[in-house]
N, CA, C and O atoms as CSV, one atom per row, in Angstrom:
chain,resi,resn,atom,element,x,y,z
A,1,MET,N,N,-48.834,149.218,46.274
A,1,MET,CA,C,-50.013,150.046,46.314
A,1,MET,C,C,-49.839,151.292,45.483
A,1,MET,O,O,-48.951,151.368,44.634
A,2,PHE,N,N,-50.679,152.258,45.727
A,2,PHE,CA,C,-50.694,153.505,44.973
A,2,PHE,C,C,-49.823,154.546,45.661
A,2,PHE,O,O,-50.040,154.865,46.830
A,3,ASP,N,N,-48.847,155.071,44.944
A,3,ASP,CA,C,-47.951,156.092,45.493
A,3,ASP,C,C,-48.363,157.454,44.945
A,3,ASP,O,O,-48.126,157.754,43.775
A,4,MET,N,N,-48.978,158.275,45.788
A,4,MET,CA,C,-49.497,159.577,45.371
A,4,MET,C,C,-48.385,160.509,44.888
A,4,MET,O,O,-48.595,161.267,43.940
A,5,GLY,N,N,-47.238,160.473,45.500
A,5,GLY,CA,C,-46.141,161.351,45.114
A,5,GLY,C,C,-45.668,161.118,43.697
A,5,GLY,O,O,-45.452,162.079,42.959
A,6,SER,N,N,-45.499,159.863,43.293
A,6,SER,CA,C,-45.036,159.581,41.937
A,6,SER,C,C,-46.128,159.832,40.910
A,6,SER,O,O,-45.824,160.175,39.767
A,7,GLN,N,N,-47.398,159.670,41.290
A,7,GLN,CA,C,-48.498,159.925,40.357
A,7,GLN,C,C,-48.600,161.411,40.026
A,7,GLN,O,O,-48.856,161.769,38.876
A,8,LEU,N,N,-48.405,162.273,41.007
A,8,LEU,CA,C,-48.524,163.704,40.773
A,8,LEU,C,C,-47.397,164.253,39.910
A,8,LEU,O,O,-47.544,165.323,39.320
A,9,GLU,N,N,-46.274,163.543,39.825
A,9,GLU,CA,C,-45.169,163.995,38.988
A,9,GLU,C,C,-45.516,163.927,37.509
A,9,GLU,O,O,-44.869,164.593,36.701
A,10,VAL,N,N,-46.517,163.144,37.134
A,10,VAL,CA,C,-46.924,163.000,35.740
A,10,VAL,C,C,-47.638,164.260,35.259
A,10,VAL,O,O,-47.544,164.607,34.082
A,11,PHE,N,N,-48.342,164.942,36.141
A,11,PHE,CA,C,-49.134,166.107,35.779
A,11,PHE,C,C,-48.321,167.382,35.977
A,11,PHE,O,O,-47.505,167.462,36.895
A,12,PRO,N,N,-48.542,168.378,35.120
A,12,PRO,CA,C,-47.775,169.621,35.243
A,12,PRO,C,C,-48.198,170.437,36.468
A,12,PRO,O,O,-49.370,170.454,36.843
A,13,THR,N,N,-47.233,171.103,37.075
A,13,THR,CA,C,-47.524,172.001,38.183
A,13,THR,C,C,-47.167,173.438,37.827
A,13,THR,O,O,-47.324,174.343,38.646
A,14,HIS,N,N,-46.691,173.645,36.610
A,14,HIS,CA,C,-46.334,174.989,36.155
A,14,HIS,C,C,-46.496,175.059,34.639
A,14,HIS,O,O,-45.948,174.225,33.919
A,15,LEU,N,N,-47.240,176.044,34.153
A,15,LEU,CA,C,-47.416,176.245,32.717
A,15,LEU,C,C,-47.196,177.713,32.375
A,15,LEU,O,O,-47.584,178.603,33.132
A,16,HIS,N,N,-46.575,177.952,31.237
A,16,HIS,CA,C,-46.388,179.314,30.735
A,16,HIS,C,C,-46.930,179.338,29.311
A,16,HIS,O,O,-46.345,178.731,28.414
A,17,LEU,N,N,-48.039,180.033,29.100
A,17,LEU,CA,C,-48.687,180.109,27.799
A,17,LEU,C,C,-48.489,181.501,27.215
A,17,LEU,O,O,-48.381,182.484,27.948
A,18,ARG,N,N,-48.442,181.575,25.878
A,18,ARG,CA,C,-48.271,182.856,25.195
A,18,ARG,C,C,-49.243,182.955,24.037
A,18,ARG,O,O,-49.605,181.958,23.414
A,19,ARG,N,N,-49.654,184.181,23.766
A,19,ARG,CA,C,-50.481,184.456,22.591
A,19,ARG,C,C,-49.900,185.686,21.920
A,19,ARG,O,O,-49.968,186.790,22.460
A,20,ILE,N,N,-49.324,185.489,20.729
A,20,ILE,CA,C,-48.674,186.571,20.005
A,20,ILE,C,C,-49.318,186.693,18.629
A,20,ILE,O,O,-49.345,185.733,17.859
A,21,ASP,N,N,-49.834,187.879,18.327
A,21,ASP,CA,C,-50.445,188.180,17.036
A,21,ASP,C,C,-49.984,189.578,16.617
A,21,ASP,O,O,-50.587,190.571,17.024
A,22,PRO,N,N,-48.916,189.667,15.804
A,22,PRO,CA,C,-48.381,190.978,15.408
A,22,PRO,C,C,-49.393,191.845,14.657
A,22,PRO,O,O,-49.351,193.071,14.769
A,23,ALA,N,N,-50.292,191.238,13.901
A,23,ALA,CA,C,-51.274,192.011,13.143
A,23,ALA,C,C,-52.219,192.774,14.067
A,23,ALA,O,O,-52.700,193.851,13.714
A,24,ARG,N,N,-52.483,192.223,15.234
A,24,ARG,CA,C,-53.381,192.864,16.205
A,24,ARG,C,C,-52.612,193.534,17.343
A,24,ARG,O,O,-53.219,193.993,18.310
A,25,ASN,N,N,-51.278,193.596,17.237
A,25,ASN,CA,C,-50.411,194.153,18.280
A,25,ASN,C,C,-50.685,193.471,19.637
A,25,ASN,O,O,-50.775,194.125,20.675
A,26,MET,N,N,-50.810,192.153,19.586
A,26,MET,CA,C,-51.135,191.370,20.777
A,26,MET,C,C,-49.928,190.520,21.182
A,26,MET,O,O,-49.446,189.695,20.407
A,27,ARG,N,N,-49.454,190.737,22.402
A,27,ARG,CA,C,-48.354,189.957,22.964
A,27,ARG,C,C,-48.700,189.691,24.420
A,27,ARG,O,O,-48.325,190.467,25.299
A,28,ARG,N,N,-49.410,188.604,24.681
A,28,ARG,CA,C,-49.901,188.298,26.024
A,28,ARG,C,C,-49.274,187.019,26.561
A,28,ARG,O,O,-48.846,186.141,25.811
A,29,TYR,N,N,-49.235,186.948,27.885
A,29,TYR,CA,C,-48.791,185.722,28.540
A,29,TYR,C,C,-49.791,185.332,29.610
A,29,TYR,O,O,-50.537,186.169,30.117
A,30,TYR,N,N,-49.797,184.049,29.946
A,30,TYR,CA,C,-50.645,183.527,31.012
A,30,TYR,C,C,-49.838,182.435,31.693
A,30,TYR,O,O,-49.493,181.433,31.068
A,31,GLN,N,N,-49.544,182.620,32.945
A,31,GLN,CA,C,-48.711,181.681,33.690
A,31,GLN,C,C,-49.527,181.094,34.836
A,31,GLN,O,O,-50.197,181.824,35.566
A,32,ILE,N,N,-49.468,179.772,34.992
A,32,ILE,CA,C,-50.207,179.074,36.037
A,32,ILE,C,C,-49.228,178.186,36.802
A,32,ILE,O,O,-48.447,177.458,36.190
A,33,ALA,N,N,-49.264,178.240,38.121
A,33,ALA,CA,C,-48.373,177.418,38.945
A,33,ALA,C,C,-49.116,176.938,40.186
A,33,ALA,O,O,-50.031,177.601,40.675
A,34,ILE,N,N,-48.706,175.774,40.685
A,34,ILE,CA,C,-49.282,175.209,41.907
A,34,ILE,C,C,-48.207,175.212,42.984
A,34,ILE,O,O,-47.089,174.745,42.767
A,35,HIS,N,N,-48.563,175.747,44.152
A,35,HIS,CA,C,-47.653,175.793,45.292
A,35,HIS,C,C,-48.374,175.244,46.517
A,35,HIS,O,O,-49.568,175.488,46.697
A,36,SER,N,N,-47.666,174.514,47.352
A,36,SER,CA,C,-48.237,174.049,48.610
A,36,SER,C,C,-48.120,175.166,49.639
A,36,SER,O,O,-47.135,175.905,49.665
A,37,ASP,N,N,-49.146,175.277,50.488
A,37,ASP,CA,C,-49.069,176.290,51.537
A,37,ASP,C,C,-48.819,175.618,52.890
A,37,ASP,O,O,-48.747,174.392,52.974
A,38,LEU,N,N,-48.692,176.406,53.922
A,38,LEU,CA,C,-48.356,175.891,55.255
A,38,LEU,C,C,-49.505,175.163,55.939
A,38,LEU,O,O,-49.302,174.534,56.977
A,39,PHE,N,N,-50.698,175.237,55.378
A,39,PHE,CA,C,-51.872,174.654,56.004
A,39,PHE,C,C,-52.294,173.337,55.356
A,39,PHE,O,O,-53.382,172.836,55.640
A,40,GLY,N,N,-51.458,172.773,54.496
A,40,GLY,CA,C,-51.753,171.495,53.859
A,40,GLY,C,C,-52.628,171.618,52.627
A,40,GLY,O,O,-53.054,170.604,52.075
A,41,GLN,N,N,-52.903,172.819,52.187
A,41,GLN,CA,C,-53.687,173.029,50.981
A,41,GLN,C,C,-52.762,173.362,49.823
A,41,GLN,O,O,-51.562,173.560,50.009
A,42,ALA,N,N,-53.330,173.420,48.633
A,42,ALA,CA,C,-52.568,173.779,47.444
A,42,ALA,C,C,-53.093,175.100,46.905
A,42,ALA,O,O,-54.305,175.305,46.831
A,43,SER,N,N,-52.198,175.987,46.533
A,43,SER,CA,C,-52.574,177.281,45.967
A,43,SER,C,C,-52.300,177.269,44.476
A,43,SER,O,O,-51.220,176.876,44.034
A,44,LEU,N,N,-53.286,177.704,43.703
A,44,LEU,CA,C,-53.149,177.841,42.260
A,44,LEU,C,C,-52.903,179.323,41.990
A,44,LEU,O,O,-53.786,180.157,42.185
A,45,VAL,N,N,-51.690,179.636,41.537
A,45,VAL,CA,C,-51.289,181.023,41.304
A,45,VAL,C,C,-51.379,181.297,39.812
A,45,VAL,O,O,-50.730,180.631,39.005
A,46,ARG,N,N,-52.195,182.292,39.453
A,46,ARG,CA,C,-52.394,182.666,38.051
A,46,ARG,C,C,-51.849,184.070,37.836
A,46,ARG,O,O,-52.166,184.993,38.587
A,47,GLU,N,N,-51.020,184.221,36.799
A,47,GLU,CA,C,-50.482,185.534,36.427
A,47,GLU,C,C,-50.747,185.736,34.941
A,47,GLU,O,O,-50.601,184.811,34.143
A,48,TRP,N,N,-51.140,186.962,34.575
A,48,TRP,CA,C,-51.399,187.247,33.178
A,48,TRP,C,C,-51.157,188.716,32.881
A,48,TRP,O,O,-51.170,189.567,33.771
A,49,GLY,N,N,-50.935,188.988,31.592
A,49,GLY,CA,C,-50.725,190.373,31.182
A,49,GLY,C,C,-50.015,190.451,29.848
A,49,GLY,O,O,-49.881,189.452,29.140
A,50,ARG,N,N,-49.565,191.634,29.515
A,50,ARG,CA,C,-48.815,191.851,28.282
A,50,ARG,C,C,-47.358,191.449,28.521
A,50,ARG,O,O,-46.792,191.739,29.575
A,51,ILE,N,N,-46.765,190.788,27.546
A,51,ILE,CA,C,-45.378,190.360,27.667
A,51,ILE,C,C,-44.500,191.593,27.869
A,51,ILE,O,O,-44.588,192.557,27.108
A,52,GLY,N,N,-43.661,191.556,28.889
A,52,GLY,CA,C,-42.789,192.673,29.213
A,52,GLY,C,C,-43.328,193.562,30.311
A,52,GLY,O,O,-42.624,194.445,30.801
A,53,SER,N,N,-44.591,193.336,30.708
A,53,SER,CA,C,-45.175,194.130,31.791
A,53,SER,C,C,-45.338,193.254,33.034
A,53,SER,O,O,-45.173,192.036,32.978
A,54,ARG,N,N,-45.660,193.887,34.132
A,54,ARG,CA,C,-45.814,193.161,35.391
A,54,ARG,C,C,-47.069,192.305,35.401
A,54,ARG,O,O,-47.039,191.196,35.933
A,55,GLY,N,N,-48.149,192.768,34.843
A,55,GLY,CA,C,-49.378,191.994,34.753
A,55,GLY,C,C,-50.147,191.935,36.059
A,55,GLY,O,O,-49.904,192.718,36.977
A,56,GLN,N,N,-51.070,191.004,36.127
A,56,GLN,CA,C,-51.923,190.816,37.294
A,56,GLN,C,C,-51.732,189.424,37.863
A,56,GLN,O,O,-51.197,188.535,37.201
A,57,MET,N,N,-52.186,189.243,39.123
A,57,MET,CA,C,-52.024,187.948,39.777
A,57,MET,C,C,-53.282,187.633,40.576
A,57,MET,O,O,-53.918,188.521,41.144
A,58,MET,N,N,-53.627,186.345,40.605
A,58,MET,CA,C,-54.743,185.879,41.412
A,58,MET,C,C,-54.363,184.531,42.021
A,58,MET,O,O,-53.754,183.695,41.354
A,59,ILE,N,N,-54.720,184.321,43.280
A,59,ILE,CA,C,-54.396,183.076,43.975
A,59,ILE,C,C,-55.693,182.408,44.402
A,59,ILE,O,O,-56.537,183.021,45.055
A,60,GLU,N,N,-55.841,181.130,44.022
A,60,GLU,CA,C,-56.976,180.313,44.447
A,60,GLU,C,C,-56.446,179.219,45.361
A,60,GLU,O,O,-55.386,178.653,45.096
A,61,THR,N,N,-57.163,178.916,46.423
A,61,THR,CA,C,-56.755,177.801,47.284
A,61,THR,C,C,-57.661,176.611,47.017
A,61,THR,O,O,-58.863,176.755,46.793
A,62,HIS,N,N,-57.053,175.432,47.048
A,62,HIS,CA,C,-57.757,174.167,46.846
A,62,HIS,C,C,-57.408,173.238,48.003
A,62,HIS,O,O,-56.318,173.336,48.566
A,63,PRO,N,N,-58.326,172.335,48.366
A,63,PRO,CA,C,-58.088,171.464,49.525
A,63,PRO,C,C,-56.898,170.519,49.360
A,63,PRO,O,O,-56.269,170.142,50.349
A,64,ASP,N,N,-56.585,170.135,48.122
A,64,ASP,CA,C,-55.434,169.252,47.906
A,64,ASP,C,C,-54.823,169.532,46.527
A,64,ASP,O,O,-55.391,170.257,45.711
A,65,GLU,N,N,-53.666,168.943,46.299
A,65,GLU,CA,C,-52.933,169.195,45.056
A,65,GLU,C,C,-53.636,168.604,43.840
A,65,GLU,O,O,-53.532,169.150,42.742
A,66,GLY,N,N,-54.344,167.505,44.021
A,66,GLY,CA,C,-55.062,166.880,42.910
A,66,GLY,C,C,-56.125,167.800,42.336
A,66,GLY,O,O,-56.254,167.920,41.118
A,67,ARG,N,N,-56.884,168.447,43.203
A,67,ARG,CA,C,-57.921,169.374,42.730
A,67,ARG,C,C,-57.303,170.622,42.108
A,67,ARG,O,O,-57.861,171.192,41.171
A,68,ALA,N,N,-56.170,171.038,42.617
A,68,ALA,CA,C,-55.474,172.183,42.024
A,68,ALA,C,C,-54.967,171.832,40.622
A,68,ALA,O,O,-55.016,172.667,39.720
A,69,ILE,N,N,-54.489,170.618,40.439
A,69,ILE,CA,C,-54.029,170.177,39.122
A,69,ILE,C,C,-55.196,170.113,38.154
A,69,ILE,O,O,-55.061,170.502,36.994
A,70,ASN,N,N,-56.354,169.621,38.622
A,70,ASN,CA,C,-57.543,169.597,37.764
A,70,ASN,C,C,-57.921,171.011,37.325
A,70,ASN,O,O,-58.249,171.226,36.158
A,71,ALA,N,N,-57.878,171.966,38.234
A,71,ALA,CA,C,-58.188,173.357,37.895
A,71,ALA,C,C,-57.166,173.915,36.912
A,71,ALA,O,O,-57.533,174.644,35.991
A,72,LEU,N,N,-55.885,173.582,37.096
A,72,LEU,CA,C,-54.828,174.025,36.182
A,72,LEU,C,C,-55.078,173.493,34.778
A,72,LEU,O,O,-54.967,174.238,33.804
A,73,MET,N,N,-55.412,172.220,34.667
A,73,MET,CA,C,-55.643,171.613,33.352
A,73,MET,C,C,-56.875,172.228,32.682
A,73,MET,O,O,-56.873,172.446,31.471
A,74,LYS,N,N,-57.912,172.504,33.447
A,74,LYS,CA,C,-59.124,173.117,32.896
A,74,LYS,C,C,-58.820,174.524,32.369
A,74,LYS,O,O,-59.272,174.893,31.285
A,75,LEU,N,N,-58.058,175.303,33.135
A,75,LEU,CA,C,-57.658,176.645,32.683
A,75,LEU,C,C,-56.794,176.582,31.428
A,75,LEU,O,O,-56.963,177.381,30.507
A,76,ALA,N,N,-55.865,175.626,31.401
A,76,ALA,CA,C,-54.970,175.494,30.250
A,76,ALA,C,C,-55.764,175.170,28.982
A,76,ALA,O,O,-55.490,175.733,27.922
A,77,ARG,N,N,-56.744,174.269,29.081
A,77,ARG,CA,C,-57.568,173.934,27.914
A,77,ARG,C,C,-58.349,175.161,27.431
A,77,ARG,O,O,-58.439,175.411,26.229
A,78,ALA,N,N,-58.912,175.921,28.370
A,78,ALA,CA,C,-59.677,177.112,27.999
A,78,ALA,C,C,-58.785,178.135,27.304
A,78,ALA,O,O,-59.194,178.731,26.308
A,79,LYS,N,N,-57.582,178.347,27.810
A,79,LYS,CA,C,-56.660,179.313,27.207
A,79,LYS,C,C,-56.185,178.838,25.832
A,79,LYS,O,O,-56.032,179.650,24.919
A,80,GLN,N,N,-55.954,177.543,25.676
A,80,GLN,CA,C,-55.525,177.032,24.379
A,80,GLN,C,C,-56.626,177.173,23.340
A,80,GLN,O,O,-56.333,177.398,22.166
A,81,ARG,N,N,-57.889,177.047,23.745
A,81,ARG,CA,C,-58.996,177.267,22.817
A,81,ARG,C,C,-59.040,178.729,22.360
A,81,ARG,O,O,-59.489,179.021,21.251
A,82,LYS,N,N,-58.579,179.637,23.205
A,82,LYS,CA,C,-58.556,181.070,22.867
A,82,LYS,C,C,-57.334,181.471,22.052
A,82,LYS,O,O,-57.217,182.629,21.650
A,83,GLY,N,N,-56.419,180.532,21.799
A,83,GLY,CA,C,-55.276,180.823,20.943
A,83,GLY,C,C,-53.940,180.875,21.654
A,83,GLY,O,O,-52.925,181.158,21.017
A,84,TYR,N,N,-53.901,180.614,22.945
A,84,TYR,CA,C,-52.629,180.592,23.671
A,84,TYR,C,C,-51.901,179.288,23.358
A,84,TYR,O,O,-52.530,178.241,23.202
A,85,ALA,N,N,-50.585,179.356,23.267
A,85,ALA,CA,C,-49.761,178.179,22.962
A,85,ALA,C,C,-48.692,178.034,24.027
A,85,ALA,O,O,-48.313,179.010,24.675
A,86,LEU,N,N,-48.202,176.803,24.208
A,86,LEU,CA,C,-47.142,176.539,25.187
A,86,LEU,C,C,-45.839,177.157,24.775
A,86,LEU,O,O,-44.843,177.030,25.487
């Protein structure tokens, strides 16, 4: 049958993106990670800011890990369109 645990290993649960443009003095990072919480939900943790600084953080909760992975992939595509690279 279908093994959910092995299927989820194919998708990323942690991404670190960077956007560096010396001409514009731009050195930014965007980090996305998925963590399970104690209530059976998945938390999507987003951190962003200037490289070398503490930056900001936001946590979104999702009912399951699959939906959190979908949100992670959607965010990653949006950031890559803006010039962020892995």
